[in-house]
C-alpha positions, 0 to 999 in steps of 0.5 A: 333546559334552554333557560338553564343553558343560556343562564350558564352561558351568561355566568361563564361570560360574566366570570370571564369579563370579571376575571379580565377586569380584576387583572387591571388594578387601574383600568386604562379607560384613557390609554396612555402614550409614550414617545421618545428618540434613541441616540448613540452616546459617542457620535450623537447619531440617531439609533435606528432598528433598536428594540424598545420594550416596555414592562410593568415595573411591579412584576416585569410583565411585558406590555409592548415593544417596538423597533425604532425607525430611521430617525430613532423614534418610538411611539407607544400607545395603549399603555396604562396611566399612573403606573410605574413602567420600565423601558429597556432599549437593546441593540447589537453593539450597545449596552442595554438602556433602561428608564423608569417612568409614569404616564400622568393622567393629568397631562392628556395621558401622554409623556415625552421621554425626549432623547435617551442616550445608550452607551456602546458596549466597548468594555471587556466581557467580564464587565458585562452582565448578559441579559436576553431581551425578549425581542430584538431586531436582526436586519429586517427580521423581528426575533422573539428570544425563547429564553426570555419567556419563563414557562412550564417545562412541558410548554410548547411553542404555542404556549410561548406565542400566547405570552407575547403581546404582539402575537395573536393565535386565533381560534381558527388557526390563523396567526397575526403579528402586529395585526399582519397575517402570517402566511407561512410557518417554517422550522429552521427555514424549512416547511415542517411536516406539510406546513400545518402550523398546528403540527409545529406549534403544538408539538415542538417543546418550548425548551427546544426553541432558540428564537422565533423569527418573523420576516417578509419574503418579497415576491417582487423586490420593486414592490415592498407590498408584494410580499408575504409574512413568514414565521420561522422557528429556529431550534437550539443547536442539536435540537434539530433531530428528534421525534414526536407522535401519539399512540391511542386506543379507546373503547366505549358503550355500543361497541364504539371504538377508536385507535390511532398512532403516529410517529414523526421523525426529523433530522436537518435534511429529512422528515418522515411521518407514519400514521394510522387510525381506525374508528366507528365514531365519525372521525373521518380523516381524508389525508395525512395532515388531518391525522397529524394535526389532530394528534398533537401534544398541546403542551400546558395550555387549554385547547378545545378538543377534537371531537367526533362529528355528530352533525355528519350524516350517517354512521361511518367506519373509516380506517386510514394509514399513510406515510409522508417523506420530505428530503432537503438535498440542501440542508439550509435552503433559501428562496434562491437556493433550494432542492426539496422532494416531498412524497405522500401515500395515503390509504383509506377504507370507509364503510358508511350507512346512510338513512334519510327521510325527506318531504319535498314541496314543488310549485307547479303553477299559481294554484297547484303544488305537488308533494313527494315523500322519499325514504332512502337507505344507502350502504357503501364501502370504498377504498381510496389510495392516493400517492403524490409527490413534489420536487422544487428546485431554485437557483439564482433566478430559476425555479422549477417545480414538478408535481404528480398525484395518482388516485385510485378509488374502488368499492361497491354500494347498495341504495334503496329508494321509496318515493310517494307523490301526492297532490294538494288534496293529499291524494296519492298520484304515484309511487316509485321504488328502486334498488341500485347495486353497483361496484366501481373502480376509478383512477385519475392522475395529474402531472404538472410542471412549472418553470420560471426564469427571471435574471438574477440581476436586471439592468436598464439595457437588458431586453430579455426579462425572463418567462414562465411556463406551466404544463399540466396533464390530467387523465382518468379511467372510470369503470362501473357495473350497476344493476337497477330495479325500478317499479313505478305505479301511477294512480291516475293513469295505469298505462304509465306503469313501468317496471325495469330490470336494467344492467349497466357496464360503463367505461369512461376515460379522458385526458386533458392537457393545458399549457400556459405561457407568459412572457413578461417585460415585452416592452423592454424586449421590443423597445429596449430601455424606452419607458413608454410612460412606465407602462408594462406589457406581458404576453400571455397564452393558454392552450387546452386540449382535451378528449373524453370517451364514454362507452356505455353497455346497457342490457334489459331483462327479457321477462319471457326468456329470463335473459338480458338483452342489449338495449340498442338505444342506450348502448353507445360510444361517444368521444368529445374532443375540445381545443381551446386557445386564449391569447392575451396581452396584459397591460399594467401601469403602477404609481408609487409614493413612499416615505422611509419608515412612514408610509408606502402607497401603490396604485396599479391599473390593469387591462388584460384583453383576451380572445377565446377560441374553442373548437368542439367535436363530438363523434358517437354511434348515434348520428344525432350526437355527431356535433361539431361546434366552434366558439369565439369570444372577446373576453377582456379582464381589467382592474384597479388595485390600491394599497396604503401601508402606514408603518406602525398604523395599518395596511389597507388594500382595495381591489376593483376587478372585471371578469368575462368568462364563457361556458360552452354546452356539453354533449349531455346538454346538447343531445343526451341519451335519456334513460327512462329508468329515472322516471321522476327526472327525464332530461332532454337535449337542445341542439340549438343551445348557445354558450353562456357569457358571464360578466362580473364586477367585484370589489374587495377591501381589507384592513390590517391593524399594525397596532402592537396589540389588541389589533382590529382586522376586517375585510369584505368582498362584493361581486355582481354579475349578469349572465347572457344566454344562461342555460336554464331548465324548462320543466314539465311536471305532470300530476304524478310528479314526473319531470321532463327537463328541456334545456334552453337559453334565457337572458336576465340572470343576475346575481349579487354576492357579499362576504366579509369578516371582522375580528378583534383581539384584546390581550391583558396581563393573564387573559385574552378575548377574541371576537370574530364575525363573518358572513355571506349573502348570495342573492340571484334572480334566475330565469326559467320555465315551469309547465311552459310558463316563463318566470323569474325566481328570486333567491336569497341565501345568507349565512353568518357566524359569530365567535367569542374566544376567551382564555385565562392563563393556562387554566381556562378556555371558553368558546361561544359560537353562534351560526345563523343561515337562511334561504328564501325563494320567490317565484314571480309568475306563481306568486309563491314563496319558500323560506327556512332557517337554521340556527346553532349555538355552541359553548365549548369550555376547557378547564385545567383544574391542575397541570395534569387534570382537565375537564372539557365540555361542549354544548350545541343547541340547534334549531331548523325551521321551514315554511309550512313545517314544524320546527326541529330542535335538538341539543348535543352535549359532549363532556370529558375528563382528561388526566395526564401522567408520567414525566413530561405529561406524556401519558393521558387517560380520558373519560368521554360522555357523548350526546348526554341528552340523547337528542342528536337529530340531523335535520335536512332543510334547503330550498331552490327556485320552485321547491323546498325539502325538509327531513332527517337523516341518521346520525351518531347517538349517545355513547361513553368511552375511555381512551388511553394515549401516549405521546413519545417526544424527544428533541435532540439526541438522547444523552449517553448514560454515564458508566 
């Protein structure tokens, strides 16, 4: 089977590359270059901000475009040689300039078109032949004109963007224009149904679109690099009112079913979405946006479809419904003039069945190990409600944001666990069987207000430069009732046998307040217009006040009277109050260097000294938990940032930072009440615990290619830290696998983390290949005690993912993915080592046989290996056939076959400092399903029927 699968992968990739190769009549092994200068015919001025586009003369395929710089210059790279090309120049107020040329391979693949003159359009309108350029420049905004791209009538905006050479839609949803990432996508200048780009791109019809606008929104006008790239979809007049949605229902074998419905309605001021879904195939939506983003129309292109999660543990039966409302009190909001209200309500009901079998191996000392087998069954049902809202107001230098959220989660569960412990000789040492039934109701809320004031116009003699304030209030109220039945049997010491029948009634509530104040421009406030070597000072302060209350009522069954009696030890009330104050002074110095339309470089030095002051007070029914503590620590932060923006070439960003953080021990670490029913894990406190101090250095680098197409982007971040007085476990493990945990402080904790990624896109005439690689490495050295022996455990965890995405026109999409993760743990004192790895290879394809008929396939090969255990291998193959019908392809029928090979088997495989665990858990298995869906869509008011 594996040989057949990898042969199939090889054939598909070979086909993709052969298809790509065949698209190029003369492969550009030596890419060509064309340059020139654009001038005005009347005044002989150089013409800046003119759009220069290059096409293949044979079929008018757009190859690339540029905007002339302040000197009227353009310079194209990566053009085909020895082919007839056509150049067009457009600018407001000028006639379109045209020129045909060939880049000769005999002259270093370079041609200088020298000066190109364009004529002013000072002629009558009757003499003008109007043509729409694909790309134009309007001030600082790059515009792609929809009318210039001829696509199928059912195409969406996503289909159009794929046809633009300088725009890349990555497989993970990221959008880049000339290599730069688009951080925000809007429709008519406003966020569109939560801001998820997929909802707009895969639903809005290309025929409703007038143009796509790309521009930078500056956060700090004094620093051009302190900005984000935005994309705005400007709809045609009258198309800013309409609706779209989906209604779908499916039924299959083994009583599998799914059903979902959504309707999204919009006007120039309002957006309203109503959504709902129910299924028993592990499609679990956790918010409204996930429902909307997986119910999109998708147009005429190929997309790897949304599928059930066959890797999710257990069998889940979720049902969900919700509503989302956005209202713009100002119809055309801007950054300086905005008044917008957003509100969402989401309701989810979920029933889950989880069954797992695990085996854990634990090192006790240099010669002994113990083993534990565990069978666990958990049945749960819970209902979650969430209501959140956000109001944003902006007006000439003032910005106010108010937000709130309320979550209510209630339900019940029943969990049964059977544990068996043994030694190296395979002798049984103990068993522990427990049954826990519980019901709960949890409520939490968050309120937040942000206010920022910055004078709209700042003069050199202005002392007050504004301020910002953030206030956050959060709280919770949790109630639960639980019954625990435990039976522990020891085969080495009969006197250790225990039976428990214990009831718990727990109430926890708390409130947390946080106030952050920043006073920027402290230099001008105190010293006026004095420069002080260009150094800037900001005054900062963070105040946190929080209070937590825990009320535990515990009863044990008296077997003599068969009644429950109060457990006088565990019955307890405890309240913890914490006040934390962090004043600081942020010091910054920046250096700038630039040349108009050539480059911009910035170097910034930062130093932020802070003093952390903490007062902690614990009051309890138990006197040993009445603890008062205070902490203070000088905790400076600092950093160096450098950015290098070479216009038309690349942007690079470098960051070096230093951080100091502290972690105070809580009451459950200092003096917990130990519950004896948890016989395999008894935690003891340590009143002498000190706060742990983490000092970290990090360096990050990112490169964004600004090439017109085939961009190469890469980034990485590396951090290293040292934790002083780390709070660690001191484990005492007996021959019955019962663990008593004492917490102690220990020095020597070190860690090194690395993560990075690289992605490259190749765009051809009719196809595109995307290559991406990402990974992370986490290495740490942890101190700790096991049976009174001090030891360091060295841990190494890695994870990497590689993907190849290939698309050919609107016919074929292929995604090949490879994931590889490992863990390794060594204990120095015991000379033991544990290791494991998980591999996954996936191949997803989507092929449009016609504009209405599509075949989809997804195959994933999985392998889980661990030291001292047999490898687990399984393959999941899902396939489907989709047929679209009705006018506009609005209706769809789909036949799906899931887990065709009947091999799905989710593996458990992980390790820590002195143990590793392997096992399996129940998952979704084979079924077949038929689904029918309808996608109602309308952009613009429906035309009146003539009488």
